[in-house]
N, C-alpha and C positions, 0 to 999 in steps of 0.2 A: 214878124209871126216865125217861131225856128220850127222848121217842120225836117229839120233833120232826123236821124233814126240817132235812139241812143249807143252809145260805145257799148258793144258788148264786154262783158266782162269775165277774166278768165275762171276756172275754177278746179280746183283739185278735186278728182277720182282716182280712183282704185278700179284693177281688173282683177280676177281670179287668175291661179297659177294655170297656165296653157301650154307650158315649155316642156310640160314632161316629167318633173321634178316630184315634187312627195304627193302632191294631190294623184295624178294617177298610180304612183306607189302604192299611196294608202288604200286607194279605192280598191286595186288591184287586189293585192293583199287580204282587205279584209273579206274581200268576194271569194277568192280562192281559198281561205282557212274553213268559210263556214260552208259553202261547198264539198269542198272537201271531206272535213272529219263530218258534215251530215252524213254525208255518203256512205263515208267508211264505218260509221258507227250503224245505218243500216244495212252493210252488206255483211258485217261480222255479228250483228244481232242476228241478220236474216239468214243466215249458217248456223243457229243453235249455241253459238257461243255464252258464257257466263260472262256476267259483269265487269268481273276482275279482268279477264282475257278483252273484253273492250274499252276500259279505262285505258290498259296498256298497251293495245293498239292502239287507242288515239291518240294519247300522250307522245307515246313513240312518232304518230305523225302528225304532230303539232310542233318537235323540236324539230325534227326530220327537214319540215315545209318550211317553217318562219326561216331556219338558216339559208334550206337551199334558195327562197325570194329572197332573201338577205343579200347574199351573195352575187346571182345574178341580176338583181336590181344595179345589184352597186359597177359589177363587168360592163352591165349594155350601159347603162349613163355614161359609165369612165370612156367608154369605145366610143360612144358619139359625141361625147365631147373631142377627144381627142381626134375623132375624123374631122371635127370640125375647125380644129387646130390646125390641121392640115391642110383642108380647103380655105381658109384664111390666108394661109404662106401662101399656098399656091398664086392667089390675087391678089397678095402684095407683090409679088414678084411680076407679073403680069403689068401692075401698075405702075413699075419700075422701068419694064423693057419695051412697053407699049403702050405710055401714056395715051396718045393718037386714037389709038385705036379703042381703047377703055372711055376715053372722052366721049366716043362717037357711039359705044355700046349703053353708057349711061343718059346719052341724049335719045335714043331712040325706045330707051327704060319710060321716058319721060312721056316720050311721044305715044305710048302703046297707053298710058293711063289717062292721058286724054290732054297733055300740054303742048299748046302751038309750036312750031318747029322752031321759028326764029326765039319766042321765048324759053322753051328748050335748052334751049343751046347753051342762051346767056346762064341761065340757072344752073347747067350742068357746069361750064368755067368757074361761075362764083363754087360751086361745092367742091370742085376739085382742086382749088385750093389749097384745102388743108387734107394732106392726104390719108389722114385717120378717119377723116369723115368721108369723102370719097372711098376708102377701103370698106367702111362701114355701111356704105347704100348698097353696093355691089354685092356682098356677101350677101346683108338682109333680101335684096330683089331674085339673086338669082339661087339661093341654098333656102330662102324661108326661115332662117335664122339669127337670130342677133347674136354675135359673138361675145357681148357684154351683157350676154345674160341666159348663162348657161347653166344648168340645172347640177347640183350640189352631189354627184355620187353615195358620200356619207347619207345626206338626208335620204333619200331615197331607200338605202339599204335597210337605217333605222324605223324608217316609215312603214315597210314592207313586212319587216320583221316585228314588229308589237301588232300592227293590223292582223297580221296573220295569223298570230296566233293568240289574239283576242278571239277573230273569229270562230279559230278550233276549237278554242274552251267551251262557247256556248253550248253545243250540242252534249259535251261531257259534265257540263254544271249536275245534270239530276244525280248522274252517277255518283260524282263526288258528294254530293249532301244525302245520299244513301237510297234515292228514288231509283231504284233498279227497274226501271218500265220502259222498255225500247220506243213505246207510240210516246212517253212523256219528253223523251232525246229527241227523237225528228220534229214534236213538237217544236221544242225550244233553236231548233234548227231554224227551222220553216218562221218563226217568231222573229230570228234574226238577221237571215235573208228581207224578210220586209222592212226590218227596219234600215239594213243598210242600204237596200232598193233607194227605198224611200230619201234616205237622209243624201245619197248622190245625186237625186234629183236637183238638189237646190243648186249645183254648177252646170246645169244641162236647162233647157226648154221645156222637158218635160214637166209633166204634173208628175208630183208624190207619187198617188196612185201607181201608175205606167208603171214607172221604173221599181215599185216595187213586189207589182206584181211580175211582172216579167223577171226579176229575180228569184223570185218562188219557184215561177215557172221551169227555170233553170235547174233550183235543186231539189225540183221535183221527180226530174227528168231522170238528173245522175245518182238522185239516192231509191228512185224505182227500178233503174236498170241495177243498180247494184246487190239493191235488196233480193232481187230477181235470181242473179250470178249467185249471190252468197247461200240462197236458201238450194239454189241447185246442187254447188260445190258440197252445200252442208249435207243432205239426201246422198248423194253419192259415196262421200265418205261414210257417211255412218252406215 
């Protein structure tokens, strides 16, 4: 009777984007747009501004915020990639100048991860035969980033621009459709925050309701503070 265990079969699977590319930019942009314009509408409306002024202020905030988010994300991701390229070049020079020291470092990395010393040395020697493989292993182990999987600055910029603009538009929708009531605009902003929070939970272990309520709480706090400030300024100016 053959009691040998069945051979394991390789299977393909995928992971979510965790490298700081489009997902982080999109989530941050949507949340920022919602919170920013919901709070702005609350502040300007609380100060007694007419609907036209609220729409004008909200529209200006949408455009300026979306452009600022896009430029900020592009610069941030581009800088991160350039810094990674610089560190990779440093590591490449170290491998060329001091191969024995880098080999010992790789052995130590493997030992820290539970590999026996003799086996760690053999594996490190074998991996070091390919300079590109050795370089990648050192960079991933020391920096925690894969030089072959860098996020795109353009993708991050476009993602943040579109999602910020979408989020910022939501609390303005009632005014654009002729419903000039502040509480309706704030309700739309709150619903947008709930939905955005719930959607973001798809990429985390948190339950959807927790993420939704957390984001709503942040938005309510921001809107409440700006409403109070707007009301105070409105009374003082008047």
